[in-house]
N, C-alpha and C positions, 0 to 999 in steps of 0.2 A: 577475523581480518585475514584474508587470505595474501596479503602481501601485493596483489596485481595492484596497477595504477587503479585510481577512483573513476568510474564513470560517471557517476552523480555525486554531488557535496553539497549540501543544505548547511547554511551557516546563520544562526540567529535571525531566521525566517520570521517574521511577523505579518499576517494578513489581516487589515483593516476595513470597515464601512464607515461612512460618516453618519452619526446619529441624527435622530429628527431634532435634538436640543443642540445641534452644531458641534458636538463631540467625536471622539471616535470608538467604536466597537471593535474588538480585535478577538475574532473567534480563534485563531493560532497565534501564538505568543513564543517567540524563542526557542524554535525547533532547530535541531542537529541533528543531522544524520549522514551516512554515507553509504553508497553501493557499490562495490569493486566488479569488475569483470569477473564473470563465473563464479558469483555469489547471489545466494538468495537471502534478502532483508526483509523481515516481516514487520508491518505497523498494525498495531491491533488497538483495538478501544471501543466502546460504543458507540452508537450513533449520536452524532451530535459532537463527538470529540475532536472533529477537524479533520480526520485522514483525508477524505477526497478533497478538500480544499488546498492541503497540502500539496497534494497528488497533482493537481491542474496547476498549482503554483510551478511546478517542477517543469511544465510544458510552456509557460506562460499564457494559460488559458483561463485565467480567474474572470470571474462573471463582470459583467458591467457594476462600476461603482466601487470595486474593490481595489484596493492599492496593497502594494508589498515592500517591507523594508528587509535588510538583509541581503544574503547572496545564495543563489541557485546556481551552480556551474556545472555545466555537461560536457566531459571533455576538455575541460580548463577554459570554456566559453561561459561567459557570464548571462544569463538566463533574464534576470530580475532586472529590468528597464531596458533591455534590448530593442532596438526598432523592430517593427513588423515584419520587415523583409527578412531580417536576420532570422528572426523566429521562424519564419516559413522555411528557411534553409535548415534548420536543425529538427524541426518536427519531422518525424517520419525517419529521417536520415540518420540522425546520432541518438534520438531518445523519442519513443513512441509508447502509445496508450493503449491498454484493453479497457476500454468502458465497462460499466457493471452491467448495462441493459444493449445487447448488442442491436436487439430491434430498434431500438430509438435513437442508435448511434450511427446506424448504416441509412443510407439514401433508398428509400422504397422505389423511387422512379428509375434505378440502373440496377445493372444485375452486379453480382459481388464481381465477376472478372471486370465489368467497367469500371468497379470502384477500385479495385486492385491496381489497373492499369494506371489509372489517373495518380495514383500514389508515385508509381515507380516512375511515370512521364515528369513529374515535378522535379524528381531528384536524379534522372538518368536520361536525358533528352537521347533519345535513340529509336530505331526502326521498330514497327510493328511487332515484328519476329523477334527483337531482343526482350520485347517487353514480354511477349509471351512465354518466352522461355525464363524470364527471371520469375513469373508470376507461376509458372508451372512448378518452378523449384520451392517456392513457398507453399504451395498447394500440397506437395511431395511431403515436405516436413510436418505439417499438421494433419497428413493422413485424410484428406479430403478430395474425394474424386473429382477429377479435371470437368466432367460433364455437369457437376452440381453448381461450379462456379459461372454456368450459364443462364442459371437461375436468379430470380429477384429475392430479397432478403425474405418476405413472407413464404416463400416456397421450402425453407428451410425450417429443420427441427433446431430446437434450441442449442443443443451439442453442436449442431453444423454450424450454425451461426457464429458461435464462441469461437468455433476452430477457423471460420473466414475470417473473423475479425483478428485473429492472432495472426492469420498468414498475411493480412494487410499491413499490421505492425511489423511483421518481419521481414517485409518484401525487401526493404533496404539496408538490411543487416544493422540494425541501430545498436548501440555501445549498450544501451539501457532500457528496459522495458518496465513501465510501470501498470501493475495490473491491479486494478480496482474491483475486488469482489467477482475474480472470474469463473468462481465455479458456484455463483448464488444461483438459485431456481432451477440447477441441474440434479438429476438423479444422481445416485453413487456412483453407478458404472460411467457415466458420463463425465463425471468430476473426475474419476481416474485418469481417463484417457486425455482430457484437458491438461489436467498437472504434468503426465508423463511427457505431453508435448512441450510444455513451458521447460521441464527440466531438462529435457533433451537440448533445449537451446541455451541453456545455463552452462551444460557442458561444453555447448561449442564456444564458449566465452561469453555470453551476454549477461549483464547483471541485472537482476530482477528485484525490484520492489513491489512486494507483494502486500496487498490491503486485503485485510479479511476479519471476519469475526471468528472463524474455524480454529479454535486454538490446538485442534488435533492435527489439522493440517500445515500449521505452524511447526508444532513439533516436529512432524514427519518431514520437512522439506527444506526449513529456514536454518543459515547458520546462525543470525542475529535477529534479535527481538527488538523493538523498541514499543512501548507501552503508551499509549496517550491518551489522556484525561483533559476534557474541557481546555483544548488548544494548547497543552504542554505534553512533553516527553514526561513522564515520571519516573521512568525506570527503564533501562536499556543494559544491555550485554549479550552475551552468549546465550541461544536459546536454551542449551542444558542447563546453564547457571541459573538463569532467571527463571525457569520453569522448576528446577529442582529446588532452589532456594530463593522464593519469592521474598524480596524486602519492602515492597512497598504495600502497603494495603489494599490498595486497588487491585494490583497483580495478584495477591493473594487470592483477593475476593474472586476475580473471574477464574482463577484455577480452580476453586471450591465448588463453582458451579458445574463443573464436568462431572458426567456421570462416570462411575467406576466398575470395570468389568471384575466380575466375580462377589460382586456386594451386592445383597438384598435390593431390590427396588424400594426407595423411600422419597418422600418428600426432597427435592435438591435444596442448598443453601441458595439463597438470595442476597442481593446488595440490596438494601433498602433505598428508596427513593429513585431519585434519576439526574442526571448529568444537567447541571443550572443552566438555564437561559443565559443567552447572551448578555442580557441587562442585568442579570444577577450577579456578575463575576465583577466583584467590587473590590477585592483584595482578600489576602491570606491565602490560606490554603483552600483550592476550589473543591475537593474532596471532603473537607472537614464535617459537614452536614450529614456525611453518609458513614462516616468511620467511627469505628468502636473505640481508636485509639487516639481521638482528637484530644488536646488540651488547649488551655487558654491561649497559648502562643501560635497555635494554628491558625487564629483569626488575626493575629496582629501583623504577621508576615509571610509571602509566598515563599517557600522552602526552594532555594536554588540547586540545580543539578550538580551534585559533587562527585568527583571521581572516588571509585571506590576500588578495591584487588580487584585483579583478573579483569581488567578493561570494562567495568560496568561504572554506569553512574544512577544515581539514583537522587530524586527531589523528594524529601520527607524528613519533617521535624523527629518522629517517633516512629522508625522502622520496626516491621516485624522481626522478633528475635529470629535468630537461625534455627531451624529445624532439623531433624535429623531422619534420613530416609527420603524417598522418592513421594513427590506430591501426586494426587489422584491421575492427572493427566499423565505423568510420567509412568505410573502403573499401568496405565492404560495400553501405553503405547509400547511397553516392554514385555505384556503379558503374552 
């Protein structure tokens, strides 16, 4: 934590859908997280863990049929249960999102400039000249040539599209930015440019919730990390502490799959099995079928997140013993 006020605060968030049998299926259950201004907080986990649903809930953008319990607050304003008009005032102005696929998120029938101007006009009714000035500042922030904004989405490269989406997200100077896999499908050079833009915005005071599969990126950029599995946060804490001494078997398994610099190529370890389907999440620890440390009590009750020293939480009946030295990922980033 950096001591700043919280731009985003999520408490006991649960997201559910009605099942065909009349019950309720909850792909996200009991999520707690915070993002302060000027801070990068990472949310990691396999596909199907509930990361993107959590991100959508932060903006009140859950899909049809989904309902949410708990609290999501942006600058002390409650998102969960807010009226549509109130959400429209918040989105773009106090919280914004970078979607995983900019080509599908942007409107193909309007130029980039027209789409950025529409966001500005929704929150800053002003003259066309004032909107152009604000748009120009946003484009300069992401180092995108003003002429490219006169093009349609299909006329831009992947990196240009991602920077255009960041410009659109930042044009109204929100307190917090949610980035869902912002560097997916980009080459290494473009990834570095996109992350440099985001980190510059963080330095200026924006809070960033970074959702990603890239653990090396998390190690390099985030102050805190939340590890998510089957809809629950199973471990959280400072990135250095969690990556150096992972306590949950799932966290340890994710880190073990990372290649190590200076180590001869070999078959990388894998976590056997896959995230259980929603209908299979019946009780107990959701990771037990894939966990080498599972015992009988893991099937009887779900582990609750417990506070640990140095501002860490862990939800596990049988944690990984403390290890000495850096993990493979830490070694990679300190080589």
